[in-house]
Backbone as CSV, one residue per row, in Angstrom:
resi,resn,N_x,N_y,N_z,CA_x,CA_y,CA_z,C_x,C_y,C_z
1,MET,7.988,70.567,-20.512,6.530,69.982,-21.748,5.228,70.608,-21.411
2,GLU,5.097,70.773,-22.341,3.292,71.457,-22.315,2.148,70.092,-21.952
3,PRO,1.478,70.635,-21.144,0.684,69.216,-20.668,-0.201,68.533,-21.981
4,LEU,-0.926,67.774,-21.568,-1.507,66.963,-22.639,-2.970,67.689,-22.723
5,ARG,-3.316,68.321,-23.859,-4.471,68.979,-23.782,-5.623,67.657,-23.999
6,ARG,-7.112,68.021,-23.905,-8.038,66.865,-23.523,-8.153,66.031,-25.040
7,PRO,-8.225,66.889,-26.659,-8.310,66.119,-27.139,-7.453,65.631,-27.730
8,ARG,-6.175,65.828,-27.554,-4.685,64.674,-27.794,-5.006,63.604,-27.147
9,ALA,-5.638,63.604,-25.790,-6.022,62.389,-24.456,-6.905,61.688,-25.052
10,VAL,-7.405,62.106,-25.787,-8.527,61.410,-26.157,-8.276,60.449,-27.360
11,ALA,-7.289,61.151,-27.970,-6.922,60.381,-29.359,-5.808,59.209,-29.131
12,CYS,-5.032,59.488,-28.005,-4.509,59.289,-27.335,-4.870,57.294,-26.803
13,ALA,-5.818,58.035,-25.813,-6.515,56.659,-25.122,-7.664,55.677,-26.677
14,ARG,-7.593,56.237,-27.934,-8.066,55.707,-28.628,-7.489,54.888,-29.416
15,ARG,-6.012,55.255,-29.667,-4.643,54.411,-30.159,-4.522,53.521,-29.177
16,CYS,-4.359,53.616,-27.425,-4.238,52.604,-26.949,-4.817,51.583,-26.928
17,ARG,-6.586,51.944,-27.244,-7.264,50.693,-27.224,-7.167,50.119,-28.495
18,ARG,-6.719,50.475,-29.498,-6.679,49.937,-30.655,-5.500,49.164,-30.775
19,ALA,-4.674,49.454,-29.968,-3.450,48.883,-29.713,-3.531,47.272,-28.826
20,GLU,-4.359,47.846,-27.709,-4.739,46.765,-26.933,-5.417,45.349,-27.493
21,ARG,-6.378,45.999,-28.422,-7.375,44.904,-29.350,-6.467,44.125,-30.006
22,ARG,-5.081,44.630,-30.959,-4.309,43.926,-31.862,-3.453,43.333,-30.906
23,GLY,-3.024,43.827,-29.703,-1.961,42.668,-28.845,-2.264,41.576,-28.312
24,ALA,-3.156,42.277,-26.904,-2.888,41.337,-25.952,-4.322,40.188,-26.462
25,LEU,-5.601,40.877,-27.029,-6.717,40.245,-27.745,-6.299,39.124,-28.870
26,ASN,-5.077,39.706,-29.091,-4.500,38.779,-30.270,-4.204,37.407,-29.830
27,ALA,-3.095,37.406,-28.433,-3.052,36.334,-28.226,-3.480,35.878,-27.289
28,LEU,-4.749,36.096,-27.291,-5.681,34.937,-26.440,-6.549,34.414,-27.203
29,ASP,-6.418,34.626,-28.834,-6.842,33.580,-29.615,-6.009,32.679,-29.408
30,LYS,-4.876,32.713,-29.304,-3.546,30.990,-28.997,-4.060,30.287,-28.118
31,PRO,-3.114,29.374,-27.973,-3.652,28.068,-26.760,-3.687,28.744,-25.737
32,PHE,-3.637,28.515,-24.657,-3.213,28.992,-22.842,-1.835,28.980,-23.063
33,ALA,-1.083,28.311,-23.335,0.549,28.498,-23.060,1.057,29.907,-23.576
34,PRO,0.983,29.874,-24.772,0.775,31.261,-25.830,1.051,32.659,-24.902
35,ILE,-0.285,32.241,-23.761,-0.616,33.759,-23.861,0.388,34.430,-22.809
36,ASP,1.097,33.783,-22.262,2.256,34.110,-21.624,3.900,35.133,-21.806
37,MET,2.964,35.311,-23.383,3.979,36.156,-24.562,5.378,36.111,-24.432
38,GLU,6.048,34.677,-23.797,7.146,35.051,-24.042,8.214,35.059,-24.929
39,ASN,7.655,35.149,-26.605,7.670,35.102,-27.656,8.237,36.446,-28.246
40,MET,7.170,37.579,-27.075,6.644,38.755,-27.469,8.691,39.573,-27.590
41,ASN,8.812,40.179,-28.006,10.012,41.307,-27.831,9.745,42.171,-26.762
42,SER,10.108,42.622,-26.242,10.621,43.260,-24.813,9.707,44.774,-24.980
43,THR,10.275,45.277,-26.651,9.466,46.551,-26.419,8.284,46.503,-27.282
44,ARG,7.599,45.828,-27.578,6.498,45.408,-27.672,5.448,45.264,-26.958
45,ARG,6.270,44.720,-25.681,5.557,44.198,-24.270,5.018,45.456,-23.816
46,THR,6.279,46.161,-23.487,6.425,47.164,-22.859,5.308,48.835,-23.395
47,LEU,5.265,48.487,-24.365,4.224,49.530,-25.068,2.621,49.054,-25.105
48,LEU,2.429,47.834,-25.530,1.128,46.775,-24.833,0.578,47.507,-23.406
49,MET,1.584,47.427,-22.814,1.428,47.460,-21.111,1.327,48.987,-20.886
50,GLY,1.918,49.690,-21.322,1.576,51.144,-21.345,0.615,51.499,-21.309
51,CYS,0.269,51.162,-23.059,-0.957,51.857,-23.560,-1.997,51.011,-22.740
52,THR,-2.497,50.311,-22.066,-2.860,49.763,-21.492,-3.347,50.661,-20.155
53,LEU,-2.653,50.589,-19.554,-2.507,51.246,-18.243,-2.554,52.684,-18.413
54,GLY,-2.064,53.587,-19.816,-2.684,54.904,-19.976,-3.937,54.867,-20.176
55,ALA,-4.712,54.009,-21.540,-6.205,54.334,-20.951,-6.583,53.884,-20.138
56,LEU,-6.070,53.229,-19.192,-7.405,53.226,-18.186,-6.869,53.807,-17.204
57,ALA,-5.680,54.433,-17.125,-5.435,56.439,-16.338,-6.772,56.980,-16.636
58,PHE,-6.959,56.967,-18.168,-7.328,58.385,-18.621,-8.711,57.718,-18.502
59,ALA,-9.228,56.951,-18.719,-10.580,56.219,-18.454,-11.394,56.548,-16.751
60,GLY,-10.265,56.929,-15.277,-10.501,56.947,-14.528,-10.202,58.596,-14.530
61,ALA,-9.477,59.330,-15.257,-9.297,61.183,-14.842,-10.536,61.506,-15.447
62,SER,-11.470,60.829,-16.761,-12.544,61.085,-16.981,-13.910,60.911,-16.184
63,HIS,-13.592,59.573,-15.421,-15.239,59.608,-14.382,-14.631,60.539,-13.460
64,ALA,-13.878,60.584,-12.714,-13.004,61.793,-11.649,-14.195,63.576,-12.258
65,GLN,-13.818,63.493,-13.745,-14.568,64.685,-13.541,-16.083,64.776,-13.420
66,GLY,-16.487,63.359,-13.036,-18.347,63.445,-12.660,-19.028,64.493,-13.756
67,LYS,-18.996,63.995,-14.636,-19.805,65.015,-15.548,-21.249,64.764,-15.794
68,SER,-21.337,63.379,-15.670,-22.727,62.128,-15.919,-23.003,61.608,-14.792
69,SER,-24.810,62.021,-14.991,-25.110,61.633,-13.504,-26.193,60.029,-13.090
70,SER,-25.750,59.294,-14.267,-26.845,58.317,-15.109,-25.859,57.750,-16.352
71,PRO,-26.476,56.154,-15.746,-25.374,54.916,-17.001,-26.252,54.991,-17.781
72,GLU,-28.027,55.272,-18.320,-29.048,55.210,-18.723,-28.694,55.536,-20.388
73,GLY,-28.650,54.460,-21.014,-28.300,54.740,-22.942,-26.739,54.569,-23.027
74,ARG,-25.861,54.341,-21.574,-24.266,54.900,-22.775,-23.604,53.368,-22.830
75,PHE,-24.421,51.744,-22.202,-23.769,50.695,-22.698,-24.258,50.024,-23.254
76,ARG,-23.980,49.251,-24.276,-24.940,48.208,-24.932,-24.992,46.957,-24.195
77,LYS,-25.778,46.335,-24.627,-26.411,45.234,-23.793,-26.028,43.587,-24.899
78,ILE,-25.521,42.352,-24.710,-25.181,41.412,-25.178,-26.487,40.898,-25.681
79,ASP,-26.422,40.879,-26.923,-27.507,40.200,-27.838,-27.580,38.373,-27.101
80,GLY,-28.741,37.814,-26.956,-29.245,37.116,-26.642,-28.607,36.202,-25.165
81,PHE,-28.231,37.158,-24.324,-27.354,36.712,-23.124,-28.286,36.361,-22.165
82,VAL,-28.167,35.532,-21.223,-28.614,34.463,-20.302,-27.698,34.380,-19.211
83,PHE,-27.671,34.966,-18.152,-26.492,35.222,-17.268,-26.380,33.681,-16.775
84,ASP,-27.519,32.764,-16.619,-27.725,31.782,-16.041,-26.690,30.606,-17.124
85,LYS,-26.387,31.108,-18.255,-25.473,30.483,-18.779,-24.207,30.321,-18.988
86,LEU,-23.831,31.251,-17.919,-22.463,32.037,-18.059,-21.513,30.613,-17.271
87,PRO,-19.937,29.817,-17.765,-19.781,29.437,-17.326,-19.532,29.123,-15.592
88,LEU,-20.318,29.636,-14.172,-19.964,30.204,-13.072,-18.885,29.149,-12.514
89,ASN,-18.832,28.320,-12.540,-17.732,27.686,-12.175,-16.486,27.670,-12.468
90,ASP,-16.302,28.370,-13.505,-15.102,28.940,-14.010,-14.716,30.639,-13.450
91,ALA,-15.275,30.981,-12.416,-15.469,32.003,-11.912,-15.223,32.231,-10.515
92,ILE,-14.683,33.235,-9.942,-14.345,33.702,-8.127,-15.345,33.580,-7.636
93,ARG,-16.480,33.307,-6.995,-17.351,34.043,-6.363,-17.004,34.335,-5.244
94,ILE,-17.803,35.869,-5.001,-17.445,36.370,-4.018,-19.018,36.860,-3.181
95,VAL,-19.050,36.712,-2.184,-20.523,37.477,-1.933,-20.524,38.563,-0.952
96,HIS,-21.020,39.724,-1.285,-21.149,41.024,-0.336,-22.810,41.354,0.453
97,GLY,-22.665,40.729,1.525,-23.986,40.693,2.315,-25.112,39.499,1.989
98,SER,-26.413,39.883,1.257,-27.226,38.607,1.089,-27.105,38.048,-0.241
99,GLY,-26.049,38.530,-1.083,-26.001,38.377,-2.419,-26.817,38.074,-3.631
100,LYS,-28.178,38.722,-2.522,-29.510,38.587,-4.051,-29.150,39.637,-5.341
101,ARG,-28.096,40.058,-5.598,-28.127,40.380,-6.800,-26.837,40.350,-7.403
102,ARG,-26.578,40.146,-8.940,-25.137,39.486,-9.103,-24.422,40.035,-10.390
103,LEU,-23.310,40.231,-10.838,-22.857,40.513,-12.146,-21.240,39.527,-11.799
104,ALA,-20.772,39.914,-13.480,-20.285,38.821,-13.896,-18.958,40.529,-14.062
105,VAL,-17.427,39.869,-13.293,-16.631,40.939,-13.763,-15.283,40.164,-14.109
106,PHE,-14.623,40.847,-15.363,-13.330,40.041,-15.746,-12.027,41.241,-15.284
107,SER,-12.036,40.741,-14.776,-10.311,41.571,-14.390,-8.575,41.171,-13.857
108,ASP,-7.921,41.366,-14.043,-6.803,41.619,-14.562,-5.628,41.667,-12.969
109,PRO,-5.254,40.588,-12.592,-4.640,40.729,-11.374,-3.840,42.253,-11.101
110,ASN,-3.353,42.562,-12.050,-2.383,44.284,-12.071,-2.978,44.955,-12.465
111,CYS,-4.586,44.808,-12.503,-5.220,46.593,-12.824,-6.102,47.041,-11.683
112,GLY,-5.442,47.583,-11.456,-5.697,49.475,-10.594,-7.526,49.718,-10.263
113,HIS,-8.152,49.836,-11.431,-9.216,50.126,-11.926,-9.820,48.928,-11.101
114,CYS,-9.536,47.717,-11.467,-10.102,46.134,-11.114,-10.068,46.167,-9.417
115,LYS,-8.871,46.571,-8.754,-8.905,46.866,-7.281,-10.238,47.956,-6.474
116,ARG,-10.463,48.854,-7.300,-11.035,50.114,-7.030,-12.744,49.299,-7.198
117,ILE,-12.758,48.947,-8.243,-14.066,48.373,-8.150,-14.109,47.266,-7.643
118,ASP,-13.386,46.674,-6.961,-13.775,45.171,-5.776,-14.175,46.251,-4.517
119,LYS,-13.034,47.087,-4.006,-13.761,47.599,-3.005,-15.478,48.859,-2.764
120,ASP,-15.044,48.991,-4.405,-16.482,49.473,-4.640,-17.879,48.678,-4.603
121,LEU,-17.494,47.148,-4.788,-19.056,46.248,-4.680,-18.795,45.784,-3.657
122,LYS,-17.999,45.827,-2.610,-18.216,45.464,-1.141,-18.408,46.383,-0.643
123,ALA,-18.592,47.885,-0.502,-18.977,48.591,-0.197,-20.853,48.826,-0.758
124,ILE,-21.108,48.534,-1.503,-22.176,48.355,-2.470,-23.372,47.317,-1.650
125,GLY,-22.627,46.277,-1.584,-23.432,44.975,-0.747,-24.538,44.450,-1.214
126,ASN,-24.378,43.305,-0.863,-26.079,42.298,-1.142,-25.723,41.969,-2.778
127,VAL,-24.753,41.665,-3.368,-24.525,41.283,-4.570,-23.186,40.715,-4.604
128,THR,-23.885,39.162,-5.563,-23.146,37.994,-5.691,-21.831,38.070,-7.065
129,VAL,-20.858,38.785,-6.809,-19.810,38.476,-7.529,-18.883,37.458,-7.996
130,TYR,-19.590,36.963,-9.994,-18.630,36.474,-10.543,-17.472,37.033,-11.174
131,MET,-16.166,36.559,-10.648,-14.828,36.911,-11.349,-14.294,36.211,-12.011
132,PHE,-14.085,36.695,-13.295,-13.072,35.720,-14.294,-11.965,36.391,-14.524
133,LEU,-11.188,35.697,-14.556,-9.748,36.116,-14.331,-9.304,36.307,-15.636
134,TYR,-8.465,37.389,-16.103,-8.693,37.753,-17.446,-7.114,38.735,-17.378
135,PRO,-6.015,37.552,-17.633,-4.802,38.534,-17.561,-4.384,38.568,-18.684
136,VAL,-4.713,40.426,-18.756,-3.913,41.116,-20.261,-2.948,41.508,-20.238
137,LEU,-2.125,41.864,-19.207,-1.277,43.149,-18.626,-0.357,42.597,-18.843
138,GLY,-0.143,41.093,-19.358,1.830,40.587,-19.343,2.089,39.170,-18.550
139,ASP,3.169,39.392,-18.469,3.552,38.031,-18.036,3.233,38.006,-16.590
140,ASP,3.131,38.787,-15.748,3.208,38.767,-14.126,1.922,38.811,-13.854
141,SER,1.091,39.369,-14.828,-0.181,39.098,-14.558,-1.223,37.866,-14.893
142,LEU,-0.365,37.176,-16.315,-0.768,35.976,-16.147,0.213,34.843,-15.009
143,ALA,1.076,34.900,-14.508,1.348,34.071,-13.206,0.528,34.153,-12.174
144,LYS,0.176,35.493,-11.674,-0.850,35.949,-10.802,-2.191,35.057,-10.695
145,ALA,-2.474,34.909,-11.857,-3.832,35.215,-12.884,-3.417,32.904,-11.870
146,ARG,-2.863,32.571,-12.539,-2.365,31.160,-12.704,-2.218,30.543,-11.056
147,GLY,-1.581,31.795,-10.378,-1.661,31.396,-8.877,-2.703,31.307,-8.168
148,VAL,-3.751,31.989,-8.797,-4.774,32.353,-7.685,-5.847,31.002,-8.364
149,TRP,-5.490,30.927,-9.291,-6.770,29.616,-9.800,-5.985,28.375,-9.317
150,CYS,-4.904,28.414,-9.608,-4.735,27.298,-8.636,-4.077,26.741,-7.463
151,SER,-4.559,27.988,-6.471,-4.202,27.482,-5.026,-5.853,27.132,-4.527
152,LYS,-5.730,26.815,-3.210,-6.667,25.662,-2.738,-7.941,26.649,-2.596
153,ASP,-7.398,27.935,-2.465,-9.246,28.482,-1.991,-9.040,29.929,-2.751
154,ARG,-9.609,30.167,-3.808,-9.089,31.060,-4.920,-9.768,32.500,-4.446
155,GLN,-11.258,32.056,-3.489,-11.420,33.461,-3.455,-10.745,34.159,-2.238
156,LYS,-10.331,33.751,-1.527,-9.417,33.963,0.057,-7.828,34.754,-0.868
157,THR,-7.493,33.649,-1.937,-6.618,34.150,-2.518,-6.142,35.461,-3.076
158,TRP,-7.765,35.669,-3.926,-7.327,37.078,-4.510,-7.827,37.713,-3.654
159,SER,-8.628,37.651,-2.478,-8.993,39.116,-1.972,-7.216,39.530,-1.122
160,ASP,-7.053,38.174,-1.180,-5.528,38.581,-0.245,-4.834,39.561,-1.126
161,TRP,-4.546,39.122,-2.179,-4.128,40.206,-3.080,-4.260,41.568,-3.022
162,ILE,-5.819,41.273,-3.325,-6.005,42.655,-4.025,-6.777,43.592,-3.233
163,GLU,-6.952,43.091,-2.275,-7.057,43.965,-0.797,-5.734,44.765,0.083
164,ASN,-4.980,43.327,0.240,-3.456,43.359,0.810,-2.263,43.616,-0.047
165,GLY,-2.586,43.294,-0.806,-0.869,42.808,-1.396,-0.413,42.038,-1.343
166,THR,-0.794,41.015,-0.967,-0.098,39.748,-0.195,-0.261,38.589,-1.815
167,ALA,0.842,38.535,-2.559,0.699,37.906,-3.700,0.978,36.092,-3.798
168,PRO,-0.358,36.004,-4.487,-0.340,34.505,-4.721,0.671,33.828,-4.989
169,ALA,0.993,32.841,-4.413,2.090,31.617,-4.732,2.000,30.996,-6.079
170,ALA,3.531,30.847,-6.161,3.522,30.806,-7.702,2.556,29.182,-8.297
171,ALA,2.197,29.112,-9.112,1.163,27.707,-9.320,1.939,26.226,-9.461
172,ALA,1.218,25.754,-8.854,2.474,24.212,-8.619,2.388,23.553,-10.287
173,GLN,3.328,22.604,-10.523,3.593,22.415,-12.103,2.744,21.289,-12.117
174,GLY,2.304,21.382,-13.287,0.824,20.435,-13.433,-0.429,20.621,-13.138
175,CYS,-0.432,21.797,-12.631,-1.996,22.630,-12.295,-2.828,22.590,-13.830
176,ASP,-4.061,22.348,-13.301,-5.120,22.091,-14.300,-5.819,23.093,-14.700
177,THR,-5.357,23.922,-15.714,-5.942,25.519,-16.039,-7.019,25.635,-17.088
178,THR,-7.386,24.566,-17.188,-8.482,24.989,-18.393,-9.862,25.454,-17.786
179,GLY,-9.675,25.923,-16.911,-10.798,26.519,-16.448,-10.578,27.843,-16.719
180,LEU,-9.447,28.605,-16.346,-9.307,29.376,-16.664,-8.669,30.201,-18.045
181,GLN,-8.992,28.877,-18.807,-8.819,29.399,-20.233,-10.010,29.111,-20.358
182,ARG,-11.117,28.467,-20.047,-12.445,28.667,-20.151,-13.107,30.603,-20.407
183,GLY,-12.717,30.454,-19.167,-12.574,31.848,-18.747,-12.168,33.147,-19.800
184,ILE,-11.299,32.997,-20.226,-10.907,33.657,-20.922,-11.268,33.788,-22.427
185,GLU,-11.473,32.697,-22.816,-12.396,32.191,-23.669,-13.536,33.357,-23.591
186,LEU,-14.104,32.982,-22.367,-16.002,33.973,-22.910,-15.624,35.107,-22.691
187,GLY,-14.419,35.813,-21.882,-14.211,36.980,-22.606,-13.754,37.512,-24.187
188,ARG,-13.456,36.205,-24.430,-13.229,37.111,-26.047,-14.787,36.943,-26.510
189,ARG,-15.404,35.981,-26.309,-16.774,35.972,-26.984,-17.177,37.114,-26.702
190,TYR,-17.282,37.292,-25.769,-18.394,38.396,-24.526,-17.511,40.139,-25.440
191,LYS,-16.642,39.842,-26.160,-15.740,40.976,-26.963,-15.130,42.260,-25.544
192,VAL,-14.799,41.297,-24.860,-13.718,41.986,-23.590,-12.817,42.523,-24.118
193,GLU,-12.190,44.040,-23.752,-11.145,44.683,-24.420,-9.996,44.888,-23.378
194,GLY,-10.540,44.934,-22.437,-9.925,45.531,-21.396,-10.227,45.217,-19.920
195,THR,-9.832,45.488,-18.922,-10.387,45.226,-17.509,-10.069,46.510,-16.543
196,PRO,-11.339,46.706,-15.401,-12.680,46.125,-15.565,-13.396,45.498,-16.596
197,THR,-14.022,44.836,-16.819,-15.256,44.899,-17.732,-16.341,43.857,-16.934
198,LEU,-17.361,44.802,-16.752,-18.692,44.446,-15.585,-19.436,44.138,-16.898
199,ILE,-20.625,42.606,-16.518,-21.628,42.236,-17.202,-22.811,42.042,-16.069
200,PHE,-24.116,43.171,-16.062,-24.796,42.659,-15.796,-25.839,41.928,-15.772
201,ASP,-26.747,41.232,-14.893,-27.848,40.279,-14.524,-28.650,40.607,-16.133
202,ASP,-28.947,42.062,-16.587,-29.961,41.652,-17.915,-28.808,42.046,-18.948
203,GLY,-27.468,41.803,-19.370,-26.696,41.554,-20.236,-25.550,42.930,-20.866
204,THR,-25.985,43.732,-19.787,-25.649,45.368,-19.945,-23.803,44.850,-19.593
205,ARG,-22.831,45.576,-20.732,-21.553,44.914,-21.098,-20.666,46.687,-20.398
206,VAL,-20.120,46.843,-19.543,-19.693,47.584,-19.211,-18.063,47.747,-19.021
207,PRO,-17.693,48.654,-19.916,-16.086,48.449,-19.906,-15.467,49.700,-19.270
208,GLY,-14.033,49.183,-18.371,-13.948,50.565,-17.658,-15.146,50.213,-16.045
209,ALA,-13.572,51.164,-15.086,-14.275,51.193,-13.785,-15.646,52.553,-13.856
210,ILE,-16.823,52.264,-13.073,-17.604,53.681,-13.309,-18.285,53.992,-11.875
211,PRO,-19.201,55.358,-11.876,-18.772,55.276,-10.236,-19.939,53.990,-9.665
212,PRO,-19.650,54.102,-8.242,-20.581,53.023,-7.535,-22.428,53.759,-7.709
213,ALA,-22.957,54.746,-7.848,-24.079,55.172,-8.347,-25.383,54.332,-9.284
214,TRP,-23.669,54.290,-10.323,-24.130,54.010,-11.877,-24.454,52.109,-11.606
215,ILE,-22.890,51.688,-10.800,-23.507,50.429,-10.464,-25.141,50.192,-9.878
216,GLU,-24.825,50.680,-9.004,-26.323,50.343,-8.366,-27.548,50.905,-9.230
217,THR,-27.617,51.606,-9.788,-28.510,51.639,-11.360,-28.813,50.532,-12.148
218,LEU,-27.833,50.240,-12.508,-27.267,49.429,-13.543,-27.924,47.856,-12.492
219,LEU,-27.535,47.511,-11.321,-27.888,46.218,-10.689,-29.389,46.170,-10.490
220,ALA,-30.420,47.147,-10.435,-31.583,47.456,-10.199,-32.201,46.787,-11.312
221,ALA,-31.423,46.952,-12.803,-32.308,46.568,-13.928,-32.812,45.376,-13.620
222,PRO,-33.942,44.874,-14.007,-34.774,43.496,-14.450,-33.681,42.313,-15.502
223,ALA,-33.184,41.375,-14.862,-32.386,40.218,-15.117,-33.694,39.864,-16.645
224,ARG,-32.847,39.502,-17.658,-33.207,38.622,-19.040,-34.397,37.509,-18.611
């Protein structure tokens, strides 16, 4: 089979992003329970997951080419954004180094680029990460998100999974997941269409994985 040329790859990625918006985020408009997509047929679910992963893979390949050295002017800021007004108690708080800088990250447990961002932030250091669980990649992502949320130590459970591959235990029956739902609703409000999505102190919203040097630059921007 002939290799996929770049223009076709771009078009494919765009179609996948549109499919993701129609599928995963429409599902998030419903109450929390239906997000597990139990009533979605297997073909549609497979297409959704495949398109999402394909778009992320393309984004990673574009990043690897390293054609640009600066994030300035590439990302939009959220109008009226105030970091301190985020429901931070609904996030998993992860402190690296002094933790003097901060950002919010929306992550799916099964998102490969989310794992890379997690490692990059740990290496960058001196940052507090408020990680909102955002399970958009299917049933297993939702189950893992609930397992993390319902665990006794969410930060450790998340780190054990994202860094070591130790899957979280299944959520106990009757576990209160309203905080998890609030995080999902927050992502919808800020138009989070995929994972990872980073939101910096000044309101800059970044969809997808970006180079560590770009993260450093955006962390240095003054807060609103």
